[in-house]
Every structure is written in structure tokens, then in C-alpha cells.
C-alpha positions in Angstrom: -0.1 0.0 0.0 1.7 3.0 -1.2 0.8 6.6 -0.5 2.4 10.2 -0.9 0.2 11.3 1.9 -2.0 9.5 4.4 -2.8 6.0 3.3 -2.1 2.5 4.8 -4.5 -0.2 5.7 -6.3 -1.4 8.7 -7.2 -5.0 9.4 -10.0 -5.9 11.8 -10.2 -9.8 12.6 -13.7 -11.0 12.8 -13.5 -14.8 13.2 -11.2 -17.8 13.0 -7.5 -17.6 13.3 -4.9 -15.9 10.9 -1.7 -14.1 10.6 -0.2 -10.8 9.9 3.4 -10.4 9.1 5.6 -7.5 8.2 8.6 -8.1 5.9 11.6 -9.3 7.9 9.6 -9.5 11.1 8.0 -12.5 13.0 4.5 -13.4 12.2 1.7 -12.1 14.5 -1.2 -14.6 15.2 -4.6 -12.8 14.8 -7.9 -13.7 16.7 -11.4 -12.3 16.6 -11.2 -8.6 18.1 -7.7 -8.0 17.0 -7.0 -4.8 14.9 -3.8 -4.1 13.1 -2.9 -0.6 11.9 -0.5 -0.9 8.9 1.2 2.4 7.7 1.7 3.0 4.1 5.0 1.6 2.5 5.1 -1.6 4.8 5.5 -4.7 3.0 3.2 -7.4 4.6 0.9 -10.4 4.1 -2.2 -11.5 6.0 -4.3 -14.5 5.8 -5.6 -17.6 7.4 -3.6 -20.1 9.7 -2.7 -23.3 7.8 -5.2 -25.3 9.8 -8.0 -22.9 10.2 -10.4 -20.5 8.3 -10.2 -16.8 8.9 -12.5 -13.7 8.3 -11.3 -10.4 8.5 -12.1 -6.7 7.1 -9.4 -5.0 5.4 -9.9 -1.3 5.2 -7.8 0.7 2.8 -7.0 4.2 4.6 -7.8 7.1 2.4 -4.7 9.3 1.3 -3.2 11.0 -1.6 -1.4 9.2 -4.5 -2.4 5.9 -3.1 -1.9 2.5 -4.9 -1.8 -1.1 -3.9 1.0 -3.5 -5.2 0.7 -7.3 -4.9 4.0 -9.0 -4.3 5.3 -12.4 -4.6 3.3 -15.3 -2.8 4.7 -16.9 0.4 6.4 -20.1 -0.4 4.1 -23.0 0.7 6.8 -24.5 2.9 7.2 -21.4 5.0 3.3 -21.2 5.2 3.1 -24.7 6.3 5.4 -23.9 9.4 2.9 -21.6 11.0 0.7 -23.1 13.7 
């Protein structure tokens, strides 16, 4: 999520169990009620745990010059290591 001013993303976890991970950092396990505020220009991924479904709201924060860039998928072997 890129932005010249403002921008970013907010995740609101609704049900199930999932993960959020910023590039180069350890994954954060997410549960219903968790909220993650992601500033613009932070490379990250979020999704379900390998053994559970996950429901969340992903809100794009308004800003100027905003855009979204989809990056490479997480390697399957790395994803399966999450518990």
C-alpha cells in the first residue's frame, strides 16, 4: 500500500485464526477482535492459519497518491511452518 500522504491499511479480525507479518519480522497470530494498523509503504501479508479458516475486514485508509501492489506469494513450505 503506497501513498504520498495518508494511506495505509487497517485489518479487523472477525472470526477464525490468521496471521499478519511484516517483511523481515516474526508473524503475529490474529484472533477475533484484534486490530492491526499498517502504515503505508510497509510490505506485509495477512491470511488464514494453515489449519483454520479466517475472516477479516481489510480497510484501505484514504490518502493522496495511493496505490496497492501485490507482491510475490509466500512459499508453501514457509506457510506450512505456521501453527
